[in-house]
N, C-alpha and C positions, 0 to 999 in steps of 0.2 A: 392103211387105209389111204382113199382117194374119194375126193368131189365127185358127183359124175351127172349129168343132165337129168332131168325130173325130180318128182314127187312121190305120192302115194303108190302110184301104178310102177316103179321101181322094180321093185321086190317081186320075184315069182310070186305067181299065184294071184296078186291082187289085180282086182278093175275096179274101175271109179268112173264116174259122172257128173254132170252138172247141168240144171237145166232153168227155165224160168217157166215159175209156179203163180207168180203173181201172189205169194203170201202177204206181203203189202208192198213191195217195191214193184215196177210196171216197166218195161222194156229195160229187165237184166236177171242176170240169172240169180236164183236165190234159195234154190235146194242141189244139194250134191250127195254122192252117194259112195261108201267105199265099202266095197267085196270081197272078200275072199272066197277063192273056191273050194278052199278046204276051212275046215274048224280051226279058229284061233286060240292059244294061249292069251290072255287078256289083262292088264293090270295099268292103273290110271291114279291120278292126284286130282284133288278137287277143291273148288273155293272153301275159303275156311269162316268165309259169310256165314252168319246163323242163317241168314235167310238164303235158300236155298231154291234154285228156278227146280221146275217138274223133273225136265231131263237130264240135271246132277242126281236127284233121289232116284230117277230110274235107273242110270248106267251105274250109279252107286250098287245097289242090289245087285246086276246082272255081274259087276266085276266080282262082288264077293261072292254070289252064290252060284251062277250059273255054273254048267259045266264049259263050255265054251261060249266063246262069239263069233261071228262070222260077218255082220253088216254092221255099217253105221249109217245112219240118217241125219242129215242137218239140214236144217234152214235159217237164212239169215231174214233181219226186218221184225219180227218179235221174238220175244228173249222168251216166252213162256214161262216168267216168272212172278209169283204175288197172282198167280189165277188161279189157287184151290185143288178141290177134285177136279175140275173141270180140265186144268193142265193136267195131272196125270191120266186122264181117258183119252184125252189128244196122245199124249204118249204109246198109251197102250195101242188105240186104232193104229199109229203110223207103224209101231212093229206087228201089230196082226197083220195088216196090210203088206207090209213088205219081208215077213215072212212068208205070207202065203204066195205069191209071185216067185219067190227066190228058192222057196223049198225048204225052206229051214225054220226050227223052231222060232217063235215070238223071243223068247227070252234070248236066245243069240242075237237080236238087234239090239245096237246101243243106239241115243237119241241125242241129237247137238242142236241148242238155240242160241240164237244171238240177236239180238236188238231192244227195243222196247219193251220196260218192265210192265205188266198193268194190264196186257191186252190178252183178249181171248185168242187162241188159234181155232184158222177157220179150218177144220179138217178137212171139209171136202174138198178143199184148195190142196191138201198137204197130201191126199190121198193121191191126188190126178199128178200132181208131180210126182208122187212115188212111181207113177204108173209110168210116167215119163223115163225116170232114172232107169228104170229095171230093162227097158226098151234099148235106151242111149248105151249104157255100160260098157265098156270095153276097157283093156290092158294096155293103151297105145299111151305116150308120154302125153297127148296132148288132150287126152281123157284126164288124165291126172290133173293137168292145168285147168281144165274147166273147173273140176271140182275145188280148186282152189279158189278160181275166180268168185264161182257162187257161196262161199260161206264170209263173202269182204260185207262190213259195213259200214263204217267212215273210214278205214283202211284206202289209201289211196295205190297202191300197188299188192300186186298178192304174194305170197310167201309161202316157198317151198322149197325143199331140199333133199336130195339124196346122195348116198355115199355106198363105197366097197369096201369090204375089208372080209380077210378069210379068219375063219373058224373051222378047227378039224379037218383042217388041208381041204376045205371048200371054200367057194368064192359065197358069200354071203353080201347083200345088199337091206340098206335100210333107206325107208324113203319120208318124207314127212309134208304134212301142209300146216297151216294156223291162220289165224285170225286175230286182230288186234291190233286197236290203234287209240280208244279212250278206257274210261275206267279199267287202267292198268295200273296194281299195285301189288308190291310182293306178296307173298305167301298165297301161291297161284293168282295169278293176275290175270273190257271183258273180253279173255283171251280164251278160243278153242283151238286145242293142237290134237292132230293125229298122226303116231307112227305105224310106219308097217314095217314088217322085217321077214324076211321068210329062214331066219334062225330059228332053230330048234332048241327051245329052251324051258326048263321048268316053270312055273305060275310062280313056286317058291322067288327062285334067284330073279327073275323078269320084275316081279312086284319091288323086290331089293334094290335093282338096278333100276327102274324108275324114281322112286322115292330120294335115292341117291342123286340121280341127274339135277331132278329141280332143284337141290338146296344152292347151286351154285350158277343156275341159270334162269327159270322163271321164277324163282324169290329174287333174283336179284334186279330187278327191272322196277320203273316207276314210272307213269307217264303224268298220273296227275292225283295222286294218295288217295284214289277210293278202290278197293276190292270190290269185284264184280259179285253177282247173284250165281252167275253163270258158267264158271271160270272152269273147265276140262281139259284135262291132258288122257290119252288114250292110245296103248302101245298094244296093237296086236301082232304076234307072232306066228306063223301058221306054218315053219316048218320044213316051208318046201325046197331049199339049200341043199338038203339033204346030210348036213352032219350029223354028229351024235349028239343027241340031246345032253346040253349042258345042264348038269346036275350037282355039280361042284362047282365052287370059286377058284378054278383054274386059269390056265393060261386063256381058253376059250371066251371064258366069262368076263375076263380082263379084257378083252378084244372087242365084245359085245357092248361090255361099259362104256370104252372109251368111246366109242360109235356113238354110241346114245348120248354121252355128255357134249360130244362136237355138237351133233344135231341139236339137240334141245339148246346149246347157247347160241348157236347161230341164227335159232329163229328168233329165242328171246331178244337178240341185237335187232333181228329185224325190224321186231316190231315195238322194242324201245325209238328205233329212227325214223319210225312211221306213224309217229303218238300225233295226237288231231294237232293240225295246224303248225305240227313241227318242221323248222327248217334245219335241223342239226341235230345228230347223234353225240349225246352228252355222254360221257364213260369216265367213271371217277376209281381211279385204282389205287389203293392204298396197300403199300408195301412195310413192310419193317415193324410191323404192328406185334402186340405181347402175345397177341392169342388169335387164332379164327375168328373167331366171333365178334370179340374186337374191332378185326379188320371188315368184316361184313356189315357190320353196325356203323362202322364211319363211313364207307363208302354208300351205302343206302342213305343215309343221313344227307349226303354231300347231293345225289342227284335228284334227291326226294323236296330240295328246298327251293320254295317258288322262287327267293330272291337269286341263287345261284342259276337256276332255269333262265330268270330273263336277264342275268348279266349276260349269259350265253346268246341269246337272243340278241340284244346289243350290241356281242362283239365286244363289250365291256369286261376289261379285266380288272374287278372289281372283285380282289384276292378275300378281302376282307370276309365277303359272303362264305365262301370255301370257309375258310376259320372257324365262323360263326357255326355252321353244322355241323363242323368236327366237333365244335365246343359242347352244343347240346344233345349231342347225339346218346349220349349216356355212358359212353367209354371215357374212363379215366387216363388223360397222357400228361406228358409237359409242354407244353404251348412253346416252349422256346428252342425243343429239341425239331419242333416240325420243320421240313421243307416244304415249298409247293414248287409245283411247276406245270406246266400248260404246254400241250403237243396240238399239232395240227399243220396242215398244209405242209408236212415235210419239215418243220419246225419247232423245236423245246427251247423255252426260256422260264429260268427259275425267277418267280416273283418273291418269294418269302425264305428267309432262311436267318438261323440263330435271334429270332424272335422278333426282326424289324423286314420292313419292304427291303428287296434287292434293287441295286441298279437295271433296269430295262427300259426299253425304247416302247410306249404307247402305242406310237404308229407300228412297230413290228406286234407288238402284242394283240393288237385290232386288227391287225392281217392274218395272224393265226388265227384269230377265235372267229375267222370269215370261213372255216373251213366249216364242211358237211360234215366231218366227225371230230367233234371236240374231246380231248383226254387232260383231265388234270389227276396228274400223280401227288399222293399228298405220303413223303416218306417218314413217318412216325420215328425213327432211328430208337427203337425202343425192343425189338426180338426180331423172329422171323418170319411171321406170320405175314399172307397179302390175301386180298380179296379184292374182287373188281364188281361193280354195280354200272349199269346201264340206264339212261333215260332220255328225255330229249330237253330239247330248246322251250321255253314259254311265250309264245307270240299271239299278239291280236287275234289270230283266229281262230286259236281253243274256245276261247269266250263266243265269237259266233258261228262256231259251230254247235255248239254244246246248250246255246240261249235257245235256241229253236228246234233242237234233235227230233222232238215228238212228230212235229209239222212239217 
């Protein structure tokens, strides 16, 4: 497997577009389209929030019941959440209009929305935007980039990725884009993520691979502890690579799963590092834990801790906050066995061990914690399992951004 340039148009047979439709924002791209020239197997995972946006409910039905999927229409600015029957009607209007223009069934058109909750959708602007998208769609890397830019809300950078790998002796490609900066929390955290691949794979195994991939990627990040109403991950596979369809968990399935795990993990890290107001990616790696469950629980507890996040922002080596977060995680361990290390700027410092602080330089620690990517390693010395979680620091700007988000 190797990383290549591009995003959702990197895989064979996929087109995309990003345009300005004026859904809520002015003078910026705010609608995106992904389109496959041939029908796709589709799998997805969605928010665990009981309050689900209309596009989530629409997409769940398509993933579960439709024979295939072939297009995705996404808007930013308005989430189409908590909008009742009107919200579902808007999804239907978008899907029917896109289906008519693309010559595909409405129930093969997936819908995505992100932005302010509780606002009704301007259907006339959405359908006009779809007109623009269909006219502008193309298969170039630039077309994929425009789509990735169009789904941003408070994101400061677009997020896309592509890889090549081999299945059945054929060169296969997987491309992806996502958005997410705030309202990001484990268990499908507001994130939208779209993965395209030209691999031929059964729906059953595609679904299995997708559900497995999110466990140690999207479900291991947090920015602010809020789980969105709109979280969606969709993976579309059109089979254009020409490989024999993957129907068993053989070497080809493993290669596909590894590629998907890499792509979802990298996208998750991109979202965590671009958290609202963030100045640093905050990574917590737990090693030598009793169980995988304990490792995940401990790592997520650290990156979800507001006090730990604030310490990272202040470049303050306050390791007591890390220990505290480990201690209230719910996992049982012996504190006297724990060793804590900080890594960053090419440096590694041990700050705690044998139940007491280590002898380290505060000046060196501050320099380390000034890095754009900071890692805390917690060695539990109780087993063989490990897990990594990703978050970001907590800055003054997080409050500024969210205090007046609607206006």
